[in-house]
N, CA, C, O and the ligand as a Tripos MOL2 file, in Angstrom:
@<TRIPOS>MOLECULE
protein
  265   263    67     0     0
PROTEIN
NO_CHARGES

@<TRIPOS>ATOM
      1 N          12.9630   11.6550    7.8860 N.3       1 MET1
      2 CA         13.5690   10.3760    8.1950 C.3       1 MET1
      3 C          13.2540    9.9420    9.6240 C.2       1 MET1
      4 O          13.1860    8.7480    9.9140 O.2       1 MET1
      5 N          13.0580   10.9320   10.5280 N.am      2 TRP2
      6 CA         12.7590   10.5580   11.9040 C.3       2 TRP2
      7 C          11.4210    9.8300   11.9900 C.2       2 TRP2
      8 O          11.2220    8.9910   12.8690 O.2       2 TRP2
      9 N          10.5050   10.1490   11.0790 N.am      3 VAL3
     10 CA          9.2090    9.4690   11.0670 C.3       3 VAL3
     11 C           9.4240    7.9820   10.7990 C.2       3 VAL3
     12 O           8.7820    7.1280   11.4110 O.2       3 VAL3
     13 N          10.3280    7.6890    9.8820 N.am      4 THR4
     14 CA         10.6500    6.3000    9.5880 C.3       4 THR4
     15 C          11.3460    5.6630   10.7740 C.2       4 THR4
     16 O          11.0030    4.5520   11.1790 O.2       4 THR4
     17 N          12.3080    6.3510   11.3240 N.am      5 ASN5
     18 CA         13.0720    5.7970   12.4340 C.3       5 ASN5
     19 C          12.1840    5.4760   13.6350 C.2       5 ASN5
     20 O          12.4120    4.4950   14.3440 O.2       5 ASN5
     21 N          11.1860    6.3000   13.8520 N.am      6 LEU6
     22 CA         10.2860    6.0750   14.9890 C.3       6 LEU6
     23 C           9.0980    5.1900   14.6260 C.2       6 LEU6
     24 O           8.1830    5.0140   15.4310 O.2       6 LEU6
     25 N           9.1110    4.6410   13.4300 N.am      7 ASN7
     26 CA          8.0300    3.7650   12.9430 C.3       7 ASN7
     27 C           6.6810    4.4710   12.9990 C.2       7 ASN7
     28 O           5.7070    3.9340   13.5270 O.2       7 ASN7
     29 N           6.6360    5.6800   12.4480 N.am      8 ARG8
     30 CA          5.3980    6.4550   12.4380 C.3       8 ARG8
     31 C           4.8320    6.6170   11.0240 C.2       8 ARG8
     32 O           3.8940    7.3860   10.8170 O.2       8 ARG8
     33 N           5.3950    5.9030   10.0610 N.am      9 LEU9
     34 CA          4.8580    5.9670    8.7030 C.3       9 LEU9
     35 C           3.4790    5.3100    8.6760 C.2       9 LEU9
     36 O           3.2430    4.3260    9.3780 O.2       9 LEU9
     37 N           2.5720    5.8510    7.8690 N.am     10 PRO10
     38 CA          1.2370    5.2400    7.7890 C.3      10 PRO10
     39 C           1.2490    3.9950    6.8930 C.2      10 PRO10
     40 O           0.5760    3.9480    5.8630 O.2      10 PRO10
     41 N           2.0120    3.0130    7.2980 N.am     11 THR11
     42 CA          2.0670    1.7690    6.5260 C.3      11 THR11
     43 C           0.8020    0.9550    6.7870 C.2      11 THR11
     44 O           0.0780    1.1890    7.7540 O.2      11 THR11
     45 N           0.5640    0.0240    5.9250 N.am     12 ARG12
     46 CA         -0.6910   -0.7260    6.0240 C.3      12 ARG12
     47 C          -0.8100   -1.5300    7.3120 C.2      12 ARG12
     48 O          -1.9160   -1.7130    7.8210 O.2      12 ARG12
     49 N           0.3020   -2.0120    7.8450 N.am     13 ASP13
     50 CA          0.1990   -2.7320    9.1140 C.3      13 ASP13
     51 C          -0.2540   -1.8020   10.2330 C.2      13 ASP13
     52 O          -1.0070   -2.2140   11.1150 O.2      13 ASP13
     53 N           0.2000   -0.5480   10.2040 N.am     14 ARG14
     54 CA         -0.2190    0.3980   11.2350 C.3      14 ARG14
     55 C          -1.6600    0.8380   11.0070 C.2      14 ARG14
     56 O          -2.4260    0.9790   11.9600 O.2      14 ARG14
     57 N          -2.0340    1.0600    9.7320 N.am     15 LEU15
     58 CA         -3.4160    1.4520    9.4500 C.3      15 LEU15
     59 C          -4.3780    0.3690    9.9190 C.2      15 LEU15
     60 O          -5.4330    0.6680   10.4790 O.2      15 LEU15
     61 N          -4.0090   -0.8980    9.6890 N.am     16 SER16
     62 CA         -4.8450   -2.0080   10.1480 C.3      16 SER16
     63 C          -4.9430   -2.0330   11.6690 C.2      16 SER16
     64 O          -6.0040   -2.3140   12.2280 O.2      16 SER16
     65 N          -3.8270   -1.7360   12.3320 N.am     17 SER17
     66 CA         -3.8450   -1.7490   13.7990 C.3      17 SER17
     67 C          -4.7270   -0.6400   14.3560 C.2      17 SER17
     68 O          -5.1620   -0.7040   15.5060 O.2      17 SER17
     69 N          -4.9930    0.3830   13.5340 N.am     18 TRP18
     70 CA         -5.9000    1.4640   13.9480 C.3      18 TRP18
     71 C          -7.3500    1.1500   13.5860 C.2      18 TRP18
     72 O          -8.2370    1.9740   13.8110 O.2      18 TRP18
     73 N          -7.5940   -0.0280   13.0310 N.am     19 GLY19
     74 CA         -8.9500   -0.4300   12.7020 C.3      19 GLY19
     75 C          -9.3960   -0.0880   11.2970 C.2      19 GLY19
     76 O         -10.5600   -0.2960   10.9540 O.2      19 GLY19
     77 N          -8.5010    0.4300   10.4780 N.am     20 MET20
     78 CA         -8.8700    0.7620    9.1030 C.3      20 MET20
     79 C          -8.8990   -0.5030    8.2610 C.2      20 MET20
     80 O          -8.0720   -1.3980    8.4320 O.2      20 MET20
     81 N          -9.8530   -0.5650    7.3590 N.am     21 GLN21
     82 CA         -9.9920   -1.7070    6.4760 C.3      21 GLN21
     83 C          -9.1500   -1.4780    5.2310 C.2      21 GLN21
     84 O          -9.6270   -0.9000    4.2540 O.2      21 GLN21
     85 N          -7.9130   -1.9250    5.2590 N.am     22 VAL22
     86 CA         -7.0070   -1.7760    4.1270 C.3      22 VAL22
     87 C          -6.3610   -3.1370    3.8560 C.2      22 VAL22
     88 O          -6.2060   -3.9450    4.7720 O.2      22 VAL22
     89 N          -5.9870   -3.3900    2.6080 N.am     23 PRO23
     90 CA         -5.2710   -4.6320    2.3290 C.3      23 PRO23
     91 C          -3.9500   -4.6360    3.0840 C.2      23 PRO23
     92 O          -3.3590   -3.5790    3.3020 O.2      23 PRO23
     93 N          -3.4880   -5.7960    3.4780 N.am     24 SER24
     94 CA         -2.2520   -5.8530    4.2690 C.3      24 SER24
     95 C          -1.0010   -5.9690    3.4130 C.2      24 SER24
     96 O           0.1040   -5.7180    3.8940 O.2      24 SER24
     97 N          -1.1610   -6.3480    2.1470 N.am     25 CYS25
     98 CA          0.0320   -6.5880    1.3290 C.3      25 CYS25
     99 C           0.6930   -5.2740    0.9150 C.2      25 CYS25
    100 O           0.0570   -4.2210    0.8780 O.2      25 CYS25
    101 N           1.9650   -5.3670    0.6100 N.am     26 CYS26
    102 CA          2.7640   -4.2170    0.2070 C.3      26 CYS26
    103 C           2.1560   -3.5720   -1.0440 C.2      26 CYS26
    104 O           1.7860   -4.2690   -1.9890 O.2      26 CYS26
    105 N           2.0560   -2.2510   -1.0430 N.am     27 CYS27
    106 CA          1.4520   -1.5480   -2.1760 C.3      27 CYS27
    107 C           2.3750   -1.5420   -3.3930 C.2      27 CYS27
    108 O           1.9380   -1.1980   -4.4910 O.2      27 CYS27
    109 N           3.6250   -1.9110   -3.2200 N.am     28 ILE28
    110 CA          4.5730   -1.8910   -4.3330 C.3      28 ILE28
    111 C           4.7300   -3.2740   -4.9430 C.2      28 ILE28
    112 O           4.5540   -3.4460   -6.1490 O.2      28 ILE28
    113 N           5.0580   -4.2540   -4.1240 N.am     29 CYS29
    114 CA          5.3390   -5.5890   -4.6660 C.3      29 CYS29
    115 C           4.1940   -6.5720   -4.4520 C.2      29 CYS29
    116 O           4.1210   -7.5800   -5.1540 O.2      29 CYS29
    117 N           3.3280   -6.3160   -3.5350 N.am     30 THR30
    118 CA          2.1640   -7.1400   -3.1980 C.3      30 THR30
    119 C           2.5210   -8.5720   -2.8110 C.2      30 THR30
    120 O           1.6760   -9.4620   -2.9120 O.2      30 THR30
    121 N           3.7430   -8.8090   -2.3750 N.am     31 THR31
    122 CA          4.1310  -10.1750   -2.0170 C.3      31 THR31
    123 C           4.2130  -10.4060   -0.5160 C.2      31 THR31
    124 O           4.1440  -11.5490   -0.0650 O.2      31 THR31
    125 N           4.3580   -9.3530    0.2570 N.am     32 GLU32
    126 CA          4.4990   -9.5060    1.7140 C.3      32 GLU32
    127 C           3.6880   -8.4160    2.4050 C.2      32 GLU32
    128 O           3.3340   -7.4140    1.7840 O.2      32 GLU32
    129 N           3.3970   -8.6050    3.6730 N.am     33 PRO33
    130 CA          2.7040   -7.5400    4.4200 C.3      33 PRO33
    131 C           3.5170   -6.2620    4.4350 C.2      33 PRO33
    132 O           4.7420   -6.2880    4.5500 O.2      33 PRO33
    133 N           2.8170   -5.1400    4.3170 N.am     34 GLU34
    134 CA          3.4910   -3.8490    4.2720 C.3      34 GLU34
    135 C           3.7670   -3.3480    5.6770 C.2      34 GLU34
    136 O           2.8470   -3.1310    6.4660 O.2      34 GLU34
    137 N           5.0320   -3.1680    5.9770 N.am     35 SER35
    138 CA          5.4690   -2.5960    7.2450 C.3      35 SER35
    139 C           6.6400   -1.6740    6.9520 C.2      35 SER35
    140 O           7.1530   -1.6370    5.8340 O.2      35 SER35
    141 N           7.0520   -0.9400    7.9590 N.am     36 ARG36
    142 CA          8.2060   -0.0620    7.7700 C.3      36 ARG36
    143 C           9.4290   -0.8670    7.3620 C.2      36 ARG36
    144 O          10.1190   -0.5120    6.4070 O.2      36 ARG36
    145 N           9.6960   -1.9390    8.0750 N.am     37 ASP37
    146 CA         10.8870   -2.7340    7.7780 C.3      37 ASP37
    147 C          10.8180   -3.3260    6.3770 C.2      37 ASP37
    148 O          11.8290   -3.3720    5.6750 O.2      37 ASP37
    149 N           9.6430   -3.7780    5.9630 N.am     38 HIS38
    150 CA          9.5350   -4.3070    4.6110 C.3      38 HIS38
    151 C           9.7920   -3.2020    3.5880 C.2      38 HIS38
    152 O          10.5580   -3.3970    2.6450 O.2      38 HIS38
    153 N           9.1580   -2.0490    3.7690 N.am     39 LEU39
    154 CA          9.3170   -0.9610    2.7890 C.3      39 LEU39
    155 C          10.7450   -0.4300    2.7280 C.2      39 LEU39
    156 O          11.2040   -0.0270    1.6590 O.2      39 LEU39
    157 N          11.4410   -0.4240    3.8320 N.am     40 MET40
    158 CA         12.7870    0.1550    3.8500 C.3      40 MET40
    159 C          13.9000   -0.8640    3.6750 C.2      40 MET40
    160 O          14.9990   -0.5080    3.2510 O.2      40 MET40
    161 N          13.6320   -2.1370    3.9960 N.am     41 LEU41
    162 CA         14.7270   -3.1010    4.0570 C.3      41 LEU41
    163 C          14.5860   -4.3150    3.1650 C.2      41 LEU41
    164 O          15.5940   -4.8410    2.6940 O.2      41 LEU41
    165 N          13.3800   -4.7790    2.9160 N.am     42 SER42
    166 CA         13.2790   -6.0740    2.2470 C.3      42 SER42
    167 C          12.3930   -6.1070    1.0080 C.2      42 SER42
    168 O          12.3460   -7.1340    0.3310 O.2      42 SER42
    169 N          11.7030   -5.0470    0.6920 N.am     43 CYS43
    170 CA         10.8830   -5.0420   -0.5210 C.3      43 CYS43
    171 C          11.8160   -5.1460   -1.7470 C.2      43 CYS43
    172 O          12.7810   -4.3890   -1.8430 O.2      43 CYS43
    173 N          11.5440   -6.0600   -2.6710 N.am     44 PRO44
    174 CA         12.4270   -6.2100   -3.8310 C.3      44 PRO44
    175 C          12.6100   -4.9110   -4.6120 C.2      44 PRO44
    176 O          13.7140   -4.6300   -5.0800 O.2      44 PRO44
    177 N          11.5720   -4.1280   -4.7600 N.am     45 PHE45
    178 CA         11.6810   -2.8580   -5.4720 C.3      45 PHE45
    179 C          12.6330   -1.9150   -4.7480 C.2      45 PHE45
    180 O          13.4680   -1.2630   -5.3750 O.2      45 PHE45
    181 N          12.5070   -1.8470   -3.4400 N.am     46 VAL46
    182 CA         13.3310   -0.9330   -2.6530 C.3      46 VAL46
    183 C          14.7880   -1.3790   -2.6420 C.2      46 VAL46
    184 O          15.6960   -0.5480   -2.6630 O.2      46 VAL46
    185 N          15.0090   -2.6810   -2.6100 N.am     47 LEU47
    186 CA         16.3890   -3.1720   -2.6580 C.3      47 LEU47
    187 C          17.0590   -2.7420   -3.9570 C.2      47 LEU47
    188 O          18.2280   -2.3560   -3.9610 O.2      47 LEU47
    189 N          16.3230   -2.8080   -5.0470 N.am     48 THR48
    190 CA         16.8490   -2.3410   -6.3330 C.3      48 THR48
    191 C          17.1060   -0.8450   -6.2960 C.2      48 THR48
    192 O          18.1230   -0.3710   -6.8010 O.2      48 THR48
    193 N          16.1980   -0.1150   -5.7060 N.am     49 LEU49
    194 CA         16.3530    1.3360   -5.5930 C.3      49 LEU49
    195 C          17.5820    1.7090   -4.7660 C.2      49 LEU49
    196 O          18.3630    2.5720   -5.1680 O.2      49 LEU49
    197 N          17.7550    1.0530   -3.5970 N.am     50 TRP50
    198 CA         18.9330    1.3280   -2.7610 C.3      50 TRP50
    199 C          20.2150    0.9950   -3.5050 C.2      50 TRP50
    200 O          21.1930    1.7370   -3.4120 O.2      50 TRP50
    201 N          20.2250   -0.0990   -4.2350 N.am     51 ALA51
    202 CA         21.4200   -0.4790   -4.9940 C.3      51 ALA51
    203 C          21.7490    0.5830   -6.0300 C.2      51 ALA51
    204 O          22.9140    0.9370   -6.2150 O.2      51 ALA51
    205 N          20.7340    1.0880   -6.7010 N.am     52 GLU52
    206 CA         20.9550    2.1320   -7.7110 C.3      52 GLU52
    207 C          21.4670    3.4210   -7.0660 C.2      52 GLU52
    208 O          22.3310    4.0950   -7.6260 O.2      52 GLU52
    209 N          20.9470    3.7560   -5.9130 N.am     53 ILE53
    210 CA         21.4130    4.9520   -5.2010 C.3      53 ILE53
    211 C          22.8770    4.8060   -4.8140 C.2      53 ILE53
    212 O          23.6650    5.7400   -4.9650 O.2      53 ILE53
    213 N          23.2410    3.6110   -4.3060 N.am     54 ARG54
    214 CA         24.6480    3.3980   -3.9190 C.3      54 ARG54
    215 C          25.5660    3.5190   -5.1320 C.2      54 ARG54
    216 O          26.6630    4.0670   -5.0270 O.2      54 ARG54
    217 N          25.1250    3.0110   -6.2790 N.am     55 ILE55
    218 CA         25.9380    3.0990   -7.4940 C.3      55 ILE55
    219 C          26.0990    4.5590   -7.9040 C.2      55 ILE55
    220 O          27.2050    5.0000   -8.2160 O.2      55 ILE55
    221 N          25.0050    5.3030   -7.9030 N.am     56 ARG56
    222 CA         25.0580    6.6970   -8.3560 C.3      56 ARG56
    223 C          25.8470    7.5880   -7.4010 C.2      56 ARG56
    224 O          26.4810    8.5540   -7.8260 O.2      56 ARG56
    225 N          25.8070    7.2630   -6.1180 N.am     57 LEU57
    226 CA         26.5720    8.0440   -5.1490 C.3      57 LEU57
    227 C          28.0270    7.6080   -5.1030 C.2      57 LEU57
    228 O          28.8700    8.2830   -4.5130 O.2      57 LEU57
    229 N          28.3140    6.4710   -5.7310 N.am     58 ARG58
    230 CA         29.6840    5.9250   -5.7650 C.3      58 ARG58
    231 C          30.2730    5.8230   -4.3730 C.2      58 ARG58
    232 O          31.4150    6.2130   -4.1240 O.2      58 ARG58
    233 N          29.4850    5.3030   -3.4960 N.am     59 CYS59
    234 CA         29.9850    5.1250   -2.1450 C.3      59 CYS59
    235 C          29.7130    3.6950   -1.6840 C.2      59 CYS59
    236 O          28.8150    3.0150   -2.1790 O.2      59 CYS59
    237 N          30.4920    3.2840   -0.7530 N.am     60 GLY60
    238 CA         30.3770    1.9250   -0.2600 C.3      60 GLY60
    239 C          29.5110    1.8240    0.9730 C.2      60 GLY60
    240 O          29.8760    1.1630    1.9450 O.2      60 GLY60
    241 N          28.3740    2.4730    0.9370 N.am     61 VAL61
    242 CA         27.4720    2.3970    2.0720 C.3      61 VAL61
    243 C          26.9170    0.9840    2.1730 C.2      61 VAL61
    244 O          26.3570    0.4630    1.2080 O.2      61 VAL61
    245 N          27.0700    0.3710    3.3270 N.am     62 PRO62
    246 CA         26.5480   -0.9910    3.4590 C.3      62 PRO62
    247 C          25.0260   -1.0020    3.4700 C.2      62 PRO62
    248 O          24.3870    0.0260    3.6930 O.2      62 PRO62
    249 N          24.4620   -2.1610    3.2310 N.am     63 ASN63
    250 CA         23.0100   -2.3080    3.2920 C.3      63 ASN63
    251 C          22.5180   -1.9890    4.6970 C.2      63 ASN63
    252 O          23.2120   -2.2270    5.6860 O.2      63 ASN63
    253 N          21.3170   -1.4500    4.7630 N.am     64 PHE64
    254 CA         20.6950   -1.2320    6.0630 C.3      64 PHE64
    255 C          20.3180   -2.5810    6.6520 C.2      64 PHE64
    256 O          20.1290   -3.5620    5.9330 O.2      64 PHE64
    257 N          20.2140   -2.6080    7.9470 N.am     65 SER65
    258 CA         19.7030   -3.8030    8.6090 C.3      65 SER65
    259 C          18.6440   -3.3660    9.5940 C.2      65 SER65
    260 O          18.3270   -2.1810    9.6970 O.2      65 SER65
    261 N          18.1060   -4.3160   10.3090 N.am     66 THR66
    262 CA         17.0340   -3.9560   11.2490 C.3      66 THR66
    263 C          17.5520   -3.0910   12.3550 C.2      66 THR66
    264 O          16.7900   -2.6930   13.2360 O.2      66 THR66
    265 ZN          7.1060   -4.7840   -1.1280 Zn       67 ZN67
@<TRIPOS>BOND
     1     1     2 1
     2     2     3 1
     3     3     4 2
     4     3     5 am
     5     5     6 1
     6     6     7 1
     7     7     8 2
     8     7     9 am
     9     9    10 1
    10    10    11 1
    11    11    12 2
    12    11    13 am
    13    13    14 1
    14    14    15 1
    15    15    16 2
    16    15    17 am
    17    17    18 1
    18    18    19 1
    19    19    20 2
    20    19    21 am
    21    21    22 1
    22    22    23 1
    23    23    24 2
    24    23    25 am
    25    25    26 1
    26    26    27 1
    27    27    28 2
    28    27    29 am
    29    29    30 1
    30    30    31 1
    31    31    32 2
    32    31    33 am
    33    33    34 1
    34    34    35 1
    35    35    36 2
    36    35    37 am
    37    37    38 1
    38    38    39 1
    39    39    40 2
    40    39    41 am
    41    41    42 1
    42    42    43 1
    43    43    44 2
    44    43    45 am
    45    45    46 1
    46    46    47 1
    47    47    48 2
    48    47    49 am
    49    49    50 1
    50    50    51 1
    51    51    52 2
    52    51    53 am
    53    53    54 1
    54    54    55 1
    55    55    56 2
    56    55    57 am
    57    57    58 1
    58    58    59 1
    59    59    60 2
    60    59    61 am
    61    61    62 1
    62    62    63 1
    63    63    64 2
    64    63    65 am
    65    65    66 1
    66    66    67 1
    67    67    68 2
    68    67    69 am
    69    69    70 1
    70    70    71 1
    71    71    72 2
    72    71    73 am
    73    73    74 1
    74    74    75 1
    75    75    76 2
    76    75    77 am
    77    77    78 1
    78    78    79 1
    79    79    80 2
    80    79    81 am
    81    81    82 1
    82    82    83 1
    83    83    84 2
    84    83    85 am
    85    85    86 1
    86    86    87 1
    87    87    88 2
    88    87    89 am
    89    89    90 1
    90    90    91 1
    91    91    92 2
    92    91    93 am
    93    93    94 1
    94    94    95 1
    95    95    96 2
    96    95    97 am
    97    97    98 1
    98    98    99 1
    99    99   100 2
   100    99   101 am
   101   101   102 1
   102   102   103 1
   103   103   104 2
   104   103   105 am
   105   105   106 1
   106   106   107 1
   107   107   108 2
   108   107   109 am
   109   109   110 1
   110   110   111 1
   111   111   112 2
   112   111   113 am
   113   113   114 1
   114   114   115 1
   115   115   116 2
   116   115   117 am
   117   117   118 1
   118   118   119 1
   119   119   120 2
   120   119   121 am
   121   121   122 1
   122   122   123 1
   123   123   124 2
   124   123   125 am
   125   125   126 1
   126   126   127 1
   127   127   128 2
   128   127   129 am
   129   129   130 1
   130   130   131 1
   131   131   132 2
   132   131   133 am
   133   133   134 1
   134   134   135 1
   135   135   136 2
   136   135   137 am
   137   137   138 1
   138   138   139 1
   139   139   140 2
   140   139   141 am
   141   141   142 1
   142   142   143 1
   143   143   144 2
   144   143   145 am
   145   145   146 1
   146   146   147 1
   147   147   148 2
   148   147   149 am
   149   149   150 1
   150   150   151 1
   151   151   152 2
   152   151   153 am
   153   153   154 1
   154   154   155 1
   155   155   156 2
   156   155   157 am
   157   157   158 1
   158   158   159 1
   159   159   160 2
   160   159   161 am
   161   161   162 1
   162   162   163 1
   163   163   164 2
   164   163   165 am
   165   165   166 1
   166   166   167 1
   167   167   168 2
   168   167   169 am
   169   169   170 1
   170   170   171 1
   171   171   172 2
   172   171   173 am
   173   173   174 1
   174   174   175 1
   175   175   176 2
   176   175   177 am
   177   177   178 1
   178   178   179 1
   179   179   180 2
   180   179   181 am
   181   181   182 1
   182   182   183 1
   183   183   184 2
   184   183   185 am
   185   185   186 1
   186   186   187 1
   187   187   188 2
   188   187   189 am
   189   189   190 1
   190   190   191 1
   191   191   192 2
   192   191   193 am
   193   193   194 1
   194   194   195 1
   195   195   196 2
   196   195   197 am
   197   197   198 1
   198   198   199 1
   199   199   200 2
   200   199   201 am
   201   201   202 1
   202   202   203 1
   203   203   204 2
   204   203   205 am
   205   205   206 1
   206   206   207 1
   207   207   208 2
   208   207   209 am
   209   209   210 1
   210   210   211 1
   211   211   212 2
   212   211   213 am
   213   213   214 1
   214   214   215 1
   215   215   216 2
   216   215   217 am
   217   217   218 1
   218   218   219 1
   219   219   220 2
   220   219   221 am
   221   221   222 1
   222   222   223 1
   223   223   224 2
   224   223   225 am
   225   225   226 1
   226   226   227 1
   227   227   228 2
   228   227   229 am
   229   229   230 1
   230   230   231 1
   231   231   232 2
   232   231   233 am
   233   233   234 1
   234   234   235 1
   235   235   236 2
   236   235   237 am
   237   237   238 1
   238   238   239 1
   239   239   240 2
   240   239   241 am
   241   241   242 1
   242   242   243 1
   243   243   244 2
   244   243   245 am
   245   245   246 1
   246   246   247 1
   247   247   248 2
   248   247   249 am
   249   249   250 1
   250   250   251 1
   251   251   252 2
   252   251   253 am
   253   253   254 1
   254   254   255 1
   255   255   256 2
   256   255   257 am
   257   257   258 1
   258   258   259 1
   259   259   260 2
   260   259   261 am
   261   261   262 1
   262   262   263 1
   263   263   264 2
@<TRIPOS>SUBSTRUCTURE
     1 MET1         2 RESIDUE 1 A MET
     2 TRP2         6 RESIDUE 1 A TRP
     3 VAL3        10 RESIDUE 1 A VAL
     4 THR4        14 RESIDUE 1 A THR
     5 ASN5        18 RESIDUE 1 A ASN
     6 LEU6        22 RESIDUE 1 A LEU
     7 ASN7        26 RESIDUE 1 A ASN
     8 ARG8        30 RESIDUE 1 A ARG
     9 LEU9        34 RESIDUE 1 A LEU
    10 PRO10       38 RESIDUE 1 A PRO
    11 THR11       42 RESIDUE 1 A THR
    12 ARG12       46 RESIDUE 1 A ARG
    13 ASP13       50 RESIDUE 1 A ASP
    14 ARG14       54 RESIDUE 1 A ARG
    15 LEU15       58 RESIDUE 1 A LEU
    16 SER16       62 RESIDUE 1 A SER
    17 SER17       66 RESIDUE 1 A SER
    18 TRP18       70 RESIDUE 1 A TRP
    19 GLY19       74 RESIDUE 1 A GLY
    20 MET20       78 RESIDUE 1 A MET
    21 GLN21       82 RESIDUE 1 A GLN
    22 VAL22       86 RESIDUE 1 A VAL
    23 PRO23       90 RESIDUE 1 A PRO
    24 SER24       94 RESIDUE 1 A SER
    25 CYS25       98 RESIDUE 1 A CYS
    26 CYS26      102 RESIDUE 1 A CYS
    27 CYS27      106 RESIDUE 1 A CYS
    28 ILE28      110 RESIDUE 1 A ILE
    29 CYS29      114 RESIDUE 1 A CYS
    30 THR30      118 RESIDUE 1 A THR
    31 THR31      122 RESIDUE 1 A THR
    32 GLU32      126 RESIDUE 1 A GLU
    33 PRO33      130 RESIDUE 1 A PRO
    34 GLU34      134 RESIDUE 1 A GLU
    35 SER35      138 RESIDUE 1 A SER
    36 ARG36      142 RESIDUE 1 A ARG
    37 ASP37      146 RESIDUE 1 A ASP
    38 HIS38      150 RESIDUE 1 A HIS
    39 LEU39      154 RESIDUE 1 A LEU
    40 MET40      158 RESIDUE 1 A MET
    41 LEU41      162 RESIDUE 1 A LEU
    42 SER42      166 RESIDUE 1 A SER
    43 CYS43      170 RESIDUE 1 A CYS
    44 PRO44      174 RESIDUE 1 A PRO
    45 PHE45      178 RESIDUE 1 A PHE
    46 VAL46      182 RESIDUE 1 A VAL
    47 LEU47      186 RESIDUE 1 A LEU
    48 THR48      190 RESIDUE 1 A THR
    49 LEU49      194 RESIDUE 1 A LEU
    50 TRP50      198 RESIDUE 1 A TRP
    51 ALA51      202 RESIDUE 1 A ALA
    52 GLU52      206 RESIDUE 1 A GLU
    53 ILE53      210 RESIDUE 1 A ILE
    54 ARG54      214 RESIDUE 1 A ARG
    55 ILE55      218 RESIDUE 1 A ILE
    56 ARG56      222 RESIDUE 1 A ARG
    57 LEU57      226 RESIDUE 1 A LEU
    58 ARG58      230 RESIDUE 1 A ARG
    59 CYS59      234 RESIDUE 1 A CYS
    60 GLY60      238 RESIDUE 1 A GLY
    61 VAL61      242 RESIDUE 1 A VAL
    62 PRO62      246 RESIDUE 1 A PRO
    63 ASN63      250 RESIDUE 1 A ASN
    64 PHE64      254 RESIDUE 1 A PHE
    65 SER65      258 RESIDUE 1 A SER
    66 THR66      262 RESIDUE 1 A THR
    67 ZN67       265 GROUP 0 **** ****
């Protein structure tokens, strides 16, 4: 999790910033540029996943924010 917190995931925006030729769109939803914040906070697939996790854990954990 610290890798995510420190924004060290090899997301496509970071790969592009290193000069790699990769598509910029999200590998899951393909609707927005792929970044840590998109993958963890705003990707439609991930939002559904977080909602399902909250239901299964039966806890009132609020949504993450930036
Ligand atoms: Zn996405």
